[in-house]
N, C-alpha and C positions, 0 to 999 in steps of 0.2 A: 199261563201269561197270554195277552193280546200280542197280537205282530202287527205293526202300522205295515199300510200296501205302499210299497213304492210309488212313487207321484209318477203320470204317466199322462204326455199329452191331448188325448184324447180327452170331450167330451165337454169342449167353453160352451156350446150352446146350453148348458145345463144352468146357465146365471139366472134365466125367470124362472128357476123354480124357487131358487134363494129369493132371488130379488124381483119380485113380478113392479116394481114400479121402476124399473128402467127409461131412460128415453131412449126409442131409436138411436142404433148407433152410427149411421147414413155412412156404411161403409158399403161400396159395391162389392158384386162376386170375386170382378177383375182382380180389387185387391188385397183382398182374402188369399194367403197362400201357403196358409195352415199345414193343409194338406205335406205340402213339401216335407215342412218341418219333422209331423208323423212319421213321414217313411223315411227320412234319414235318420230321427232318435228310434227308431225300433231294429236298424240296423247293428244296433250293439256297440260298445266301445271301440272294439277290438278294428273292427271296418271304417269307423269314425277315423281315429289315427293314422289307419292305413290312406283313407283317400285324401292323407293331405301332404302325404309325401310329396308330389308333386308339386310344391309351392312353398316348402318351407323355406328353399335356400335364399328367396329371393326377397321374402317380406317380412318387415316391419309392423307388430300388431300393437298398436297403440290405447292401452285403456282409459277412458276418462271418469272418473267418479261423481256420482252426483253433488247435493246439497247436502253438508256434514258426513258425506261418503267416507271421510279420512276416520271420522269417528267409530264404526260398524268394525266391531273388531276384525284381523282378516279381511277385510274387504277385498275381494279379486284379486288375492292374495296367489290361491290356488290354482285360478285357470293358468294365471301367470307362468306358473312353474311348470306345469304341465305343459304347455307350449313350448318353455325354452326346451324342455327334456326331447320335445317331437322337433327341435331343430329349426327353432321360430328364434327370431328375436322379438322380444315382447318386454312393457316396458307399463307399469301404471304413470301417469303424469300426476306430477307434484300439484298440488290445487292449495289456495287457500278456502278452510272448511266451512266458512259461511260469510266470506266477503259477495264482490260486486264479479258479474259473469265477464265483466269485461279485464277486469283484471283476473281471470283465471286464462282466459284467452292467451292475454300476454305472455301468462307465465309459459303456459304450453308452447307458444311458439318461440320462446326463448329457449325452453328446453330442449324443440326439435332440432334447433339451429346449432346448438353445442355439443350433440353428441353425433357418433358415427351410424347411420340409420342405414339400411339396407334399401334395396332400387323401390319399391313400393310401399303401402304404407294401406293397412287396412286398422279402421278406426270401430272400437266396441266401446258404447256410451252409454251410463246409467243414469236415468231422473236426467236432471238438470245438466247432465255431461253432455247429454245430446243438444242442448242448444248449445252450449261453448263451441262442440264439434260441425256445429252447422255456421254460428259466426267464424270458428276460422276457416272453412273453407270458402265461404261464399267472397272473405276478404284478400286470402294469401293463395295469389296463383302459383307461388312454387309450390305451395303446399296438397295445391288439391291435382296440379300434374302428374303428380307423382300418387295420388289415390283410389285406390281399386275398388273399395266400398265404404261405407259406413251402416254401424250395426245400431240402432238405439233400441234401448231397453228399458221400458216404462217412462221415458219421455214424454213428458204432456205439455198436450196441445192447449189446456185451459188451466186458471189457476189453482192453486191450492186455498182449497177449503179451511183447511186445519190451520193455517197458516194467517188465514183472514183471519179467524177468529181468536188465535193467540196474540199477534200483534196489532192487529186491526179493531178489535171488539165489534168484529162482523156475526150474521148468525144468532145473535144472544136472544131474541125476541123468543121463540120457543124451546121446549127440552131442552132449559138451557138454567141446570140444579147448581145448589149452594157449593158441593163436590166440585161440578164440574169448572165452576167460578176459582177455586181455589186450586183445583188442577191447572187453569192454563196459566194461574199467577204466579204458579211455581215454572209451568214453561216457559213463560215469558221472560222470568227471571236466569234461566236456564240460558237459554239464546245469548241474554244480555252478555252472562258470563264467558260464555264462548265466543264473543265480537262476532255472532250469526244474522243481527238482527238485517244486516245491508244486503246478505243474498237472500234472506228471505222475505223480504218485504216486495224484491223483486219478483216471487215467487207469486203473487198478489193479484187480483182481476186491476190493479190500478197500474200496473206495473207489464206483467206477462203478455196481455195482446198485442200491445206493440213490440216485445222483443221478441216472440213469433213470428209476426205480419215483417219483420225486416227478411225474414230468413225461407218463410214456409213455401215460398213462389221460385224459388231457387231453382235451377237445369244444372243438374250436373250429369256428367257423360260417364259418372261410374253408379252402381245401383245403392241406393235407401233403401233400408227396411227397418220396422217399429216392430215390438214385440207390445201385447197389452194383455191385461189378464184381472182379471179376479178372483178375490180370498175370502173364505169364510173362516181362517184360520190363523191369529195375531201371530208375530215372529217376533221380530226384534220391538223392544220396548220402546228405542227412541226413534223407529221410523215404521209404527204400526198402530193406528185411528180408528180403529175399526168401530166402537162405542159413537165415537164424536160422529163417524160420515155419519153414523146412522139415526143421529137425532137430527144432524144437518136436515138429509137427506132419505127417511126412514123408505125402504125397500129398496135402495138404488143401489146395484152391482158398485164396487171397488174394489181395488186392490191394497187397500188398506194405507193409503195415503191420497191416493185422486181416482174419483170417479170413473169408472169405465167407459161413458160416454165423452171424456174429458181428455182421455189418452188415443183418441182416433183423430188423425193427421189427414186431411185431403191430399190428394196426389201419389202419397205415400203406399207399399206392399207392406199388410200388416199380416203377424202370426200374432193370431188371439188362441191363447191360453187359457183354462184351468184351476183354482186351486191354487195358485202359487202368490205371493203375500211380496209388497212391493220392495222392498231386503233380499229377499231369497234369493235371486238372481246374482248376488257379489257375493253372499254368504253362505249361501245353502240353508243345509238342514232343514228337517220336519221328512225326512226320507227324498228330499229334491237333491240331484246333482246338478250342483251350479255347473261343474267345469264341462259334463257332459252337455248342459246346456250352450257353451259357447261355442263347443266345437261342431254341437248341430247345426249350428247357425254362420259356422265360418264356412263347412260342409256344403250348406245350402247355396251361400257367395258362390263359391267355386265349380259345383253341378251346375247351377242356372246360368251363370256369366262364366264360362267355359273359357270362351275366347279373349274374355277381361285380363285372362292373366297369361 
């Protein structure tokens, strides 16, 4: 019987051996804080849990899902339950699965205003949830002044080529088979049935760059970090499009949803990880411990910016 290896955070630079046509990532050495993540991850789960004892009493940790995130089975539930057992107040925000980001920001704001929160916030956002957090924090000073950190995981700076193909008929001039055409017609019908086309169109190049431009240069007095990854292993059927991305840009690295170079932000520190599919930070699987992933990121924030707490 073959035993699958447990996921490890080292090895990001191997992406070029799998994806030789990947564009330059345009990330300065000072923005790459991956070594911090690796060092803390390798301490082990017991040390990670102990490391949070000092801050668990006065922190509310807020998880914000991405586009269609609520349709991923048990999305972010295990990390939230673990953090509660460790003494944190932790919650997953309710959002419209595929509606406008504006609507979701309003929903998040109302939920925070109508619950008993602790003194400070740490936001943990996956995919499009990162944009919603950036917008929320830019526009609401009362939330911003209580915030100690924003952790973004797989939040794209560039658009979704997959959704551009499904919703707008883009990227179909080459490598587009009858099978792919039929498959994307079914995906279009699925998004329509979910009432998710509004949110999906926001993730395309007709809209997404303007949404990013409104928040990407905002200067906060707390740390903001982004994780980006590449993957060769498809995981969740709803959130993993390896074959389609290969057709659109052969030989270019991606996480199963976005191209790697589109996951890189200017002026933000990054954790760069290998063999991590887009949905794994919220659902785990394939020997990836997503609870440990979020504990490591929160530990990073605490250790690097201890005076902030």
